[in-house]
N, C-alpha and C positions, 0 to 999 in steps of 0.2 A: 366644503366639508370635511369634518376631521378625517373620517373613513378614506375618503378620495385621496387627501393630501399624504396621509398614512401608506396607500397603496401605490402611489406615484414615489415616494422615497424608498419604499420596499423595490420597488421596479428597478429605480436609477441605481440603489446600491447593488443590485446585482448585476447589472451592466458594466458598474466599475470593477466589480469583483471579477467578472470574466475577462475583463479588458487587461487587468492587472496580471492575472493569471496567465495570459498569454505572453507577457514579457517577464514571467519568472520562471527559475528553476525549482524552488521551492516555495510550497504554499503553507501558509500557516493558518490553519482553519480553526476561528474563536467562537467557542460556543458559551452559552449561558449555563452555568452549573444547576441554575433554580430554574431552568425550563427543560435541560435534556437536549439531545439533538432531535432539530425539527426537520419537516421533509425537505424545506428549503437548503438545509444545512447539508443534508443527504445527496441533494441535487447537485450543489456545487463541489462537495467531496467528489461525486461520481466523475463529474466532468473534469476535475484535475487529475484523475487517475487515468480517464480516457485519453486526455493529453499527454500521459507520460510525466506528470510533473511529481517532484517529491512532495512528501506530506507529513507536516507535523499538526496534530490536535490538541488545542488548549483549551482546557475547561476553564472558564472565567469565572469571577464571583466565587471562588470555592470557600472563600471566608465567612460566605453566608448559608453555607449547608450547615445543619445539625450534626455533628459528628459523635452522637452517643456511641454509636456502635464502633467496635473496635476496626472491623475490614469495611468501614465506608467506602475509603478510595478504590479498594482492590474489587469490591461488588460493583461500583459505578462504572469502573474501567471494565469488567467484564461484560456487563450489559451493554455498553458503547461498542464494543467489538463485536459483540453480536448484531447489533444495527448496522454495523460498518462492512459486515462481511459481504462476499468471500474475500476482500481485501483488507485484511484488519491487522497486518505487520506495521504497525505505525507507532512513533513515540505519542504517549498521550500525558500531557504534563498538567498538573492543577496549580492553576495560578489565582492570583488576585492582584489586578492592575492597581487597585486602591492601595492595598498593603504592600504591595511591591514584593510580591512574593513569587520566587522561581521565573523572575524576566530574564536572568542572564542564563538560567538552564534552558529555557525555550530557545535563546538564540543558539546557545552550545549544540542542542538538538538538531537544530536547522541546519548548521555547519555539517554535521556529521552525516545527515541526511543528504547534504549536497555531495560530501565525498564519497558515499554509496552509489549515488547516482552516474557517477564519472568511473566507478570502479571497471576495471578491465580484469579478467580471470586469466592466467596464461593457460593456454589450449592442454598441455600434457597435464598440469594440476588439474583442470576441470574435466577430464577424461578419466585420470585417477579416482576420483572422487566420485564423477557421476556413473561411470559404468560399473563401479563397485554397489552403487544404490540400485542400478537397476538389476544386477545380480541377486541382491538380497528380495527384491521385489519385482518379479517379471512382467512385462506387459501380458495380457490376456492372449490367449489364442484365437484367431480370427478363422471361421471356414476350415478348421482344422490346420490353419497355418501358423505356427508361432511368430509374434511380431518380434524381429531382431534389431535393437539399437546397438549400431555400430560404433558410431563417432558422434562427438559434440563438440560445437566451437560456438565462441561467442562473437555475435555478429559486430560489424564496425559502424555501429549506429550511435547516435548521440546518448540515448538511455538505454538501458540493460536488455537485451535480447539474445537469445542463443537458439541455436539451430541443431536439432538432433537429426541424424541422418540413419534410416531404417528402410527395411523391403517393403513396408505396407505403410506409407506416411498418412494416409487418409482414413486410416482405421484403428486411429490412436485415439480413444474417447477421452472425454474430459476428466474423470475421476482419475486417470493416469496421468494426465496433464498436470493435473493439482498436485499429484504425489511428486512429479518432478521438478515443480515450482517449490513446494515446501523443502525439498532436500535442497535446492539451490540456495534458499534463505536461511535453512539450518545450517550449511557449510560455509557460507560466504557472506553472511550479513548483508541482505539487502534491505534492510528496516527502513520503512518510508518511502520506499521505492517502487514503484508498480514496474514488473518484468514482464517481456513478452516470451514465449514459447512454442517455436516452429518446428514441424516435421517435414524433412527433405527426403527424396527418393534417394537409396544409395544402392 
């Protein structure tokens, strides 16, 4: 049956994608512009992020999209980033394999993400920037005790991970973790790379 053949092809293509992902530093997620991002695309994207891989999103068949509206690409990208949230700091490139549009730009973006994934921030610079960001927006007070973050360092891991040393590491909630991650991204450019933030007792 055609449907069974299609399901089998889909299944084995996902298995191949996962195997390729394990061997890769940067994954290029190819979407069909006419279909948008599917549930399966989101699953593969989520798996790449979980594995700490760099990600570039390619929106293919962009030549088939009706571009009467001025902001078509901008609106499409904004909607796509909403679907990819919370990790939406990824390069999104509109391509057409048929028309050979932005193929080299895609490779350049993947190389940039690869460099971002290997980036090491000097500890002195990290503390200079991040402690200033913490002073601008302090962690919340817990049970009448203010959380005090005293020091931050990048961990010696293959993908970017940072340890913040503080008095109450277990009480730092997700919104403040998100704030620190956004500050790391804003100040040091980790575009396309999942980063991990840890809190340790000091």
